C-alpha positions in Angstrom: 87.4 87.4 217.6 89.6 87.2 214.4 89.2 89.5 211.4 87.9 86.7 209.3 85.1 85.9 211.9 84.1 89.6 212.2 84.0 89.7 208.4 81.7 86.6 208.3 79.3 88.0 211.0 79.1 91.5 209.5 78.4 90.3 206.1 76.0 87.4 207.1 73.4 89.4 209.3 71.7 92.6 208.0 72.0 95.7 210.2 68.3 95.8 211.0 68.4 92.2 212.3 71.1 92.9 214.9 70.1 91.9 218.5 70.3 95.5 219.9 68.0 96.9 217.2 65.5 94.0 217.6 65.5 94.5 221.4 64.7 98.2 221.1 61.9 97.6 218.6 60.4 94.8 220.7 60.4 97.0 223.8 58.7 99.8 221.8 56.0 97.4 220.5 55.4 96.1 224.1 54.9 99.7 225.4 52.6 100.6 222.5 50.5 97.5 223.0 50.2 98.1 226.7 49.1 101.7 226.3 46.6 100.7 223.7 45.0 97.9 225.8 44.9 100.2 228.8 43.0 102.8 226.9 40.6 100.3 225.5 39.8 98.5 228.7 39.5 101.5 231.0 35.9 101.6 232.4 33.9 104.4 231.0 31.3 106.1 233.3 27.8 104.9 232.5 25.8 107.7 230.9 23.0 109.2 232.9 19.6 108.0 231.9 17.9 110.3 229.5 14.9 112.2 230.9 12.0 112.2 228.6 9.6 115.1 229.0 6.1 114.6 227.6 3.0 116.5 227.7 -0.3 114.8 227.8 -3.0 116.8 226.2 -6.1 115.9 227.8 -8.9 117.3 229.4 -7.5 116.1 232.7 -5.5 118.5 234.7 -1.7 118.2 234.3 0.2 115.8 236.5 3.6 116.5 238.0 6.6 114.7 236.2 8.3 111.8 237.9 11.7 112.4 239.4 14.8 110.8 237.8 16.1 107.6 239.5 18.9 108.1 242.0 22.3 106.5 241.2 23.7 104.3 243.9 27.1 105.9 244.7 28.4 102.8 246.5 27.6 100.7 243.5 29.4 103.2 241.2 32.4 103.3 243.5 32.5 99.5 243.5 32.4 99.4 239.8 35.3 101.9 239.5 37.4 99.9 242.0 36.7 96.8 240.1 37.7 98.5 236.9 40.9 99.8 238.6 41.7 96.2 239.8 41.2 94.9 236.3 43.4 97.6 234.9 46.1 96.9 237.5 45.9 93.2 236.8 46.2 93.9 233.1 49.1 96.2 233.8 50.8 93.5 235.8 50.1 91.0 233.2 51.5 93.3 230.6 54.6 93.9 232.8 55.0 90.1 233.1 54.6 89.7 229.4 57.1 92.5 228.8 59.6 90.9 231.3 59.0 87.5 229.6 59.6 89.2 226.2 62.7 90.9 227.5 63.9 87.5 229.0 63.1 85.8 225.8 65.0 88.5 223.9 67.9 88.1 226.2 67.7 84.4 225.7 67.5 84.9 222.0 70.5 87.3 222.1 72.4 84.8 224.2 71.4 82.1 221.8 72.5 84.4 218.9 75.8 85.0 220.7 76.2 81.3 221.2 75.5 80.7 217.5 77.9 83.4 216.5 80.5 82.0 218.8 79.9 78.5 217.3 80.0 80.1 213.9 83.2 81.9 214.7 84.7 78.7 216.2 83.5 76.8 213.1 85.1 79.5 210.9 88.3 79.4 212.9 88.3 75.6 212.7 87.6 75.8 209.0 90.4 78.4 208.7 92.7 76.1 210.7 91.7 73.2 208.6 92.4 75.2 205.5 95.7 76.2 206.9 96.5 72.6 207.7 95.4 71.6 204.2 97.5 74.5 202.7 100.6 73.4 204.7 100.0 69.8 203.8 99.6 70.8 200.2 102.8 72.9 200.4 104.6 70.0 202.0 103.3 67.7 199.3 104.4 70.3 196.7 107.8 70.6 198.3 108.1 66.9 198.4 107.1 66.6 194.8 109.4 69.5 193.9 112.3 67.8 195.7 111.4 64.5 194.0 111.3 66.3 190.6 114.6 68.1 191.3 116.2 64.8 192.5 114.9 63.1 189.3 116.2 66.0 187.2 119.6 65.9 189.0 119.8 62.2 188.4 118.8 62.6 184.8 121.4 65.5 184.5 124.1 63.4 186.1 123.2 60.5 183.8 123.3 62.8 180.8 126.7 64.2 182.0 128.0 60.7 182.5 126.9 59.7 179.0 128.3 63.0 177.6 131.6 62.3 179.5 131.8 58.8 178.1 131.0 60.1 174.6 133.7 62.8 175.1 136.2 60.2 176.2 135.3 57.9 173.3 135.7 60.8 170.8 138.9 61.9 172.6 140.3 58.3 172.2 139.3 58.3 168.5 140.8 61.7 168.1 144.1 60.6 169.8 144.2 57.4 167.7 143.6 59.5 164.5 146.2 62.0 165.6 148.7 59.1 166.4 148.0 57.6 162.9 148.5 61.0 161.3 151.6 61.6 163.4 153.1 58.3 162.3 152.2 59.1 158.7 153.7 62.6 159.0 156.8 61.1 160.7 157.3 58.7 157.8 156.8 61.4 155.3 159.2 63.6 157.3 161.8 60.9 157.4 161.4 60.3 153.7 161.7 64.1 153.1 164.8 64.2 155.3 166.3 61.3 153.3 165.6 63.1 150.0 166.9 66.3 151.5 170.1 64.6 152.6 170.6 63.2 149.2 169.9 66.6 147.6 172.2 68.3 150.0 174.9 65.7 149.3 174.5 66.2 145.6 174.4 69.9 146.1 177.5 69.7 148.2 179.3 67.7 145.6 178.3 70.2 142.9 179.2 73.1 145.2 182.6 71.5 145.9 183.1 71.2 142.2 182.0 74.8 141.6 184.2 75.9 144.5 187.2 74.3 142.9 186.4 75.8 139.6 185.8 79.2 141.2 189.1 79.0 143.1 190.8 78.3 139.8 189.1 81.2 138.2 189.7 83.3 141.2 193.4 82.6 141.2 193.5 83.5 137.5 191.5 86.7 138.3 193.7 87.5 141.2 196.8 87.2 139.1 195.2 89.3 136.5 194.0 91.8 139.1 197.4 92.0 140.6 198.8 92.9 137.3 196.0 95.3 136.6 196.4 96.9 140.1 200.1 97.3 139.4 199.3 99.0 136.2 196.6 101.2 137.7 198.8 102.0 140.7 201.6 103.1 138.4 199.2 105.2 136.4 197.6 106.6 139.6 201.0 107.5 140.9 201.8 109.2 137.7 198.5 111.1 137.9 199.2 112.0 141.5 202.6 113.4 140.6 201.1 115.4 137.8 198.1 116.7 140.0 200.5 117.5 142.8 202.7 119.5 140.5 199.6 121.2 139.0 198.3 121.9 142.5 201.6 123.3 143.6 201.6 125.5 140.6 198.0 126.5 141.2 198.7 127.1 144.9 201.7 129.2 144.0 199.5 131.1 141.5 196.6 131.5 144.0 199.0 132.6 146.7 200.6 135.1 144.5 197.2 136.3 143.3 195.9 136.5 146.8 198.9 138.4 148.0 198.4 140.8 145.1 194.7 141.4 145.9 195.4 141.6 149.7 197.9 144.4 148.9 195.2 146.1 146.8 192.7 145.9 149.6 195.2 147.1 152.2 196.1 150.0 150.0 192.5 151.1 149.5 191.7 150.8 153.2 194.8 152.7 154.0 193.7 155.5 151.8 190.1 155.4 153.2 191.2 155.3 156.9 191.4 158.4 158.9 192.6 157.5 162.4 191.9 160.0 165.2 194.5 162.4 166.4 194.8 160.4 169.6 195.9 157.3 167.8 199.3 155.9 168.6 201.5 153.2 167.0 200.7 150.8 169.8 197.0 150.8 169.0 195.7 147.9 166.9 192.1 147.0 165.9 191.5 143.6 164.3 188.4 143.4 162.0 186.7 140.4 160.4 185.4 141.2 156.9 183.0 139.0 154.9 182.6 139.7 151.2 180.3 138.6 148.4 181.8 137.1 145.2 181.1 140.5 143.5 183.5 142.2 146.0 180.6 143.9 147.9 180.8 144.1 151.7 178.5 141.5 153.4 179.5 142.3 157.0 182.2 143.6 159.2 182.7 143.1 162.9 185.4 144.1 165.5 187.3 141.0 166.6 189.8 142.7 168.9 189.6 146.3 169.9 192.4 148.8 170.4 191.1 150.1 173.7 190.0 153.3 172.0 186.4 153.6 170.8 187.3 156.4 168.4 190.2 154.4 166.9 187.9 151.3 166.5 185.1 153.3 164.9 187.5 154.9 162.5 188.6 151.4 161.3 185.0 150.3 160.9 184.2 153.4 159.0 187.1 152.9 156.6 185.9 149.4 155.8 182.3 150.5 155.3 183.3 153.4 153.1 184.5 151.1 150.3 181.5 150.3 148.0 183.4 147.4 146.4 186.6 145.5 147.3 189.1 144.3 144.7 188.7 140.4 144.5 190.2 137.8 142.1 188.0 136.4 139.3 189.0 132.8 140.4 186.2 131.5 142.5 188.6 129.1 144.3 190.9 131.8 145.2 188.0 134.0 146.4 186.5 131.2 148.5 189.8 130.3 150.1 191.2 133.8 150.8 188.6 136.5 150.4 185.1 135.1 151.4 186.1 135.9 155.0 189.4 137.2 156.3 190.8 139.4 159.1 192.8 142.6 158.8 194.7 144.7 161.4 194.5 148.4 161.5 197.7 149.9 162.9 199.1 153.3 162.1 202.5 151.8 161.4 201.4 148.8 159.4 198.9 150.7 157.3 201.4 153.3 156.0 
């Protein structure tokens, strides 16, 4: 049984109407009815006749009371057996009725099962029919969707064809317009080139005329320039000879002045230098001295040593002992000869 059929059965029949519960209730009712009938129809023993005691008041002497009638035991037994037969018959009838009720209940249950099966089959058939309808509807929808998509595709293709035709038409119009514009521009360009050639030819003629005029003036200027150059060259040569003579004179003066101040510096260093007793005439220390324009010592360093530390240190001490060196007042002479110079310390040369 499918889930849908179970759902239909469970929701369509109340729990108290289920076949099992009805069968149990029916059996219970049958038993109760049987017991009640048996208790109602059971023969009751006949009550014993009442004995009435009376006393006759008379003048006659009292008579003895009559004896109670005797019950026939055989008749009583017969009645009891008859009652038992009736009870047994009723019991059998009740059993038959119960069996008939049970059979009827079974038939009802079977009928109910048959109806439920038919109901389930009907539900399944309805479900299958719904499924077929759903599939048919889906197929119809798919077919409609395919038809719609086909129509849309055809409409789109038609629109694209129209758009392509419109594009080609516009492209042809654009190309025609561009061709017309190109021809117009080409004519304008050719006219511009013609005017430009005429202008260039006119400019060329004017330039040629200007060139000839310029060449004439240039030749005149060159002749004048040659004459001027000759004059300037002669004057420059004269100035050069004069400057050379002045430079030679100044050089001689500077050399003479430098020699004089070098002699003064050597003299002062000679007096300030105290070589060690171990000094020999072969020892020589070369120092590089840097001075300021004021004659003050800027720096001193040993360029070439004598081989004796004491000899070298004595030369350095002699240079450092002078607070100011004699220097010329001419800045040119100072920069050329005394800004930086070397001097040799030798016992023979420093005498």
